[in-house]
N, C-alpha and C positions, 0 to 999 in steps of 0.2 A: 749530779747533773745540774748545770746552771740554767736558769730560766731568766730571760731578760724581763725587766720590769714591764708589766702590762696588766690590763684588766681583762679577766676572763669572765664571760657570762656562762653560768651553769644552769641547765634546765633538765627536768626529769618528769616522768609520769604526766605526759600531756593528754593521753587517752582520748584522742580524737576531738579535743576541744579547741577548735580553730580560733574562736574569739579570744580565748585566754592566751593562746600562743602568740597571736598577733599583738596583743596588748603587752605581753612580756618582751617580745623582740623590740618593739618600739621603745619601751622603757629602758632596756639595756643599751640600745643605741644612743639614747639621750644621755645616758650615764657614762658613755665612753668605752663600752666594751669593744675590744679589738678582735676577739675570737669567741665563738660559742661552742660549747661542748654539750651534747645531749646524752644523758645517762640512761636512756631507754624508756620503754612503754610509751612510744609515740601513739600506738593504736590501742584498741580495747575500750569498752564502755561507751565511747562517744560517737557522735554521728558523722564526723568528718575525717576519717582516718587517712584517706588519700591526700587530701589537701594539706594535712599536717605533715605527711611524709614529704610532700613537695617543698614545704618550707624548711624542714630540717636538713635538706640537701646541702645547704650552705654552711652547715656546722663543720667545725674542724674535725670532729669525730662524732659518730653516732653509735652508741652501745646497744647491745641486745638486752632487752628486758624480758621478763617472764611472759609478757603478752605477745611479744614478737616470737619468742620461742614456741609458744602455744600455736600461734598463727602458722608457723612453719612445720611444726612437729605434731600438733594435735593438742587439744585442751581437755583431755580426759580427767585430769586432776583438778580442774577448775570447778567452782560452784556453778549451779545451773544458770544464774544470771550472767556471769562472766563468760561461760561457755557459749551461750546463745549469742552474746555480743561478738565473740571471736569468730564463731561460725559464720555470722552475717558479714563480718569484716572481710573474711577470706573470700567469700563469694562476691562481695561488693567490689573488691579490688580487681577481680577478674574481669569485671564488666564496665566499670566506670572510667571515663576518659577515653581518649583515642589511643591507638596502638603505641605511639611514642611515649605517652604519659604512663601507660601501664608498664612498659618496658623499663622506664626510668624508676618507677616505684619498686619494681622487682629487683632492680640492681641495688637499690638502697638496702633492701631486706637481705639480699645475698651477701652483702659486704659488711654487715654489722660486726662490730668488735665485741669481745667479752670484757676487756678492760682497756684503759688508755693511761698514758703517763705523760705528764708535762712537768719537766724538771723534777723536783722532789715530790710532786703531788700525784697520787694514784686515784683513778676513777673507776668505779664499777656500778652496776645497777643496784645490786642487793647487798653484797658484802665482799670483802677481798678474798675470803676463802671459798665462797659459793656465789659466783658473780651474778647469777640470774634469779636465784630463788630464796636464799636465806633471809628470814625476817630478823632484823635487829631492832627490837622495840625499846622505848624508853625504860620499861620495867627491867629489861635485860641488863641495864647498867650495873645492877647489883648481883648479877649471876657471874661470879668470879671466874669459873672454869671456862664458860663460853666466851666472855670478853677477853680473858687472857690469851686464848687461842686466836681470836680475831686480831688482837693487837700484835700477836707474833707475826702476822702477815702484813703488818703496816710498818714501813720504814720511818715515815714522818706523818703526813696527813693523807687520809683517804676520804674521798667524797662519794656518797651513795644517795639513792632515792628509795624507791620500792614501797616503803611503809606509808608514805604520804604524810609523815610526821616529822617536821623539821626540828633540828637541834644538834647539839654537840656532845658526843661521848668522849670522856677522858679516861686515862688509865687508872685514875684513883676511884673508879666505880661511881662516877657522877654523870648525870645527863643534864645539860643546860638548854632549855627551850629558848627560842629567840626572844621571847618577852622578858627574859631575865638577863639579856645582854644589853649593855649600855649602847643605845642607838642601834640596836640590832646587829652589832658588830662584834666579831670574835677576833682578837689579835693573836696571831700565830707566834709562838715562842720557839726560838731555835732549839732543836734537839728534842722537842716534845713529840708525843704521838697523840693523834686525835682522829676520831671517826665522825665526819660531818654529814648529817642527812640534810639535803638541800630542799626537801619538801616537794610538793607537787604543783605543777603549773595548772593542770586541767581537772584535778579532783582533790582539792585539799581536804584533810580529815582532822584538822586540829581545831575546828570550831570557827574558823575564819574562811568565808567563801572566796576571798580574794586570791588570785593566783600567787603562787610562791616560787621564788627562784633565788639564786645566790650570785653575787659578784665577788670574784676572787681577785684582790689586788696583790700582785706578786712582788711588789716593791721590796727588795731584799732588806732594807733598813727597818721596815715596819709592815710586813705582809699581814693582810687582814681578810676576813670573810664577812661579807655584809649581806644580811637577809633583806629581801625586797618583797613587798606585797603590792599587787597591782589590781585595781578594779577593772572589771570588764562586764559585758552584758550577760550576766548569769542567766537571766530569764530567757533570753533568746536561745541559748544553748539548751536549757532545760526543756523548752517547748519543742525544739528540734528532736530531742530524745523521745519525748512523749508522742510525737507524730510518726515515729518510726516503729512499726509493729514488731520489729525484731529486737528492740532494746527495751528493757524493763523500766517502767516509770519510776521505780525505786532509785535508779541511777540519776534521774532528774532531780528528785528530792534531795539526794545527797549533795548535789551542787548548790542548791539553795541554802542548805544548812551548813555546808562546809564540813560534813561528817561522812 
């Protein structure tokens, strides 16, 4: 499948962090992104789920993350902090905004995709074999059976989020974090297979509090993946979490630490 040369903005794991999402969208617009794909977890943990759903409406595709799945089907398998946040989010979305706004947000949630495809590139929230829930951690790069089966589901390059840990998995059982990429860029080789975790916009967990996202330049002569880190008002979002009695203060501290 041929994809014309363009720059795609890839976002995931926003988690109700409106300030981070706005900062990332502004940055990718400045960098020339023509289309945005959202890989899921727009809601959960954060204080502004409705407003974040409003903004991702303009994305070319919005995938279902495990937090949207829990929102729609129940969060029984979540830890207590995450479950409280999802239960509050569900009730909040029923009452916040006018009737038109609520209907628009419900429509977004009803139409979430499990995966998306753009030319040779596959997109999922968690993994190509379990789109909403499978965790592929950096340490898994050495787990040969697991990674061999995951790569069997990948024709070329697959982009995911879910773990909030950015980096590139290769078939030779290696994991390359963005800090080890020259200029934060990974150059795609024809015929190779890779699993690219794009990191988290709204709750990074790699020790850097700045929002993380990816630009995918699909230029056929030299396609490349570029990691971007964007500063935003972390403290304002952390304080909004702390002022919400339904959200655990631990979630605010995670934003400050990037953990």
